[in-house]
C-alpha positions as MATLAB code, in Angstrom:
seq = 'XXXXXXXXXXXXXXXXXXXXXXXXXXXXXXXXXXXXXXXXXXXXXXXXXXXXXXXXXXXXXXXXXXXXXXXXXXXXXXXXXX';
ca = [
     204.448   82.124   86.376;
     204.521   84.505   83.434;
     207.011   85.429   80.727;
     206.566   88.812   79.060;
     207.340   89.538   75.416;
     210.477   91.433   76.465;
     211.853   88.510   78.512;
     210.860   89.445   82.069;
     209.693   86.721   84.454;
     207.038   86.978   87.151;
     205.802   84.536   89.791;
     202.938   84.624   92.247;
     203.786   83.383   95.722;
     200.297   82.456   96.841;
     199.122   86.064   96.645;
     197.640   88.258   93.968;
     200.687   90.447   93.458;
     203.310   89.225   90.993;
     206.987   89.223   91.979;
     209.655   89.931   89.357;
     212.376   87.270   89.056;
     215.725   88.658   87.917;
     218.048   86.368   85.988;
     220.916   88.804   86.096;
     222.167   91.808   84.251;
     221.291   91.704   80.556;
     219.646   88.273   80.639;
     216.243   87.904   78.939;
     214.227   84.714   79.185;
     212.849   83.227   75.980;
     211.461   79.963   77.380;
     210.293   78.785   80.805;
     209.179   75.521   82.344;
     207.956   74.694   85.823;
     207.207   71.664   87.910;
     205.869   71.543   91.444;
     208.799   73.310   93.143;
     211.433   73.885   90.449;
     211.499   76.345   87.575;
     213.845   76.537   84.600;
     214.411   79.420   82.214;
     216.394   79.565   78.974;
     217.785   82.975   78.024;
     218.363   84.620   74.666;
     222.095   83.851   75.103;
     221.450   80.108   75.570;
     222.028   80.064   79.328;
     219.845   77.955   81.613;
     218.764   79.207   85.050;
     217.114   77.154   87.771;
     215.393   78.038   91.027;
     213.054   76.562   93.581;
     209.699   78.073   94.404;
     208.695   78.273   98.041;
     205.173   79.595   97.519;
     204.235   78.911  101.132;
     206.876   81.316  102.525;
     208.020   84.833  101.761;
     211.632   83.649  101.261;
     212.625   82.942   97.688;
     216.078   81.737   96.606;
     217.486   83.612   93.601;
     217.858   81.844   90.254;
     221.262   80.302   89.632;
     222.849   79.634   86.279;
     223.351   75.970   85.424;
     227.028   76.194   84.441;
     227.205   72.666   83.038;
     224.705   73.542   80.299;
     225.915   75.953   77.616;
     224.520   77.312   74.368;
     221.045   75.867   74.651;
     218.878   76.447   71.619;
     215.724   77.972   73.108;
     213.039   75.827   71.525;
     211.543   74.143   74.583;
     212.462   73.129   78.119;
     210.582   70.290   79.750;
     210.764   69.606   83.474;
     209.274   66.389   84.816;
     208.487   66.039   88.518;
     209.281   62.655   89.976;
];
């Protein structure tokens, strides 16, 4: 997974070609965190997005905004796999 300086996200699904992950119109990621199958991103607006990675298939679910979490201060996101 990679986060560019302008807030774009990329993932590699078991291949060598990166795939762009869109968070939605006007959203720019400022922080990312990943565990084995789940990824979180915090945007410049303080929104949190979550999605699962299915690196073993070509199907990828789109990120969804975590509506219960609002106005996150983008300092760090930590995701712990259990």
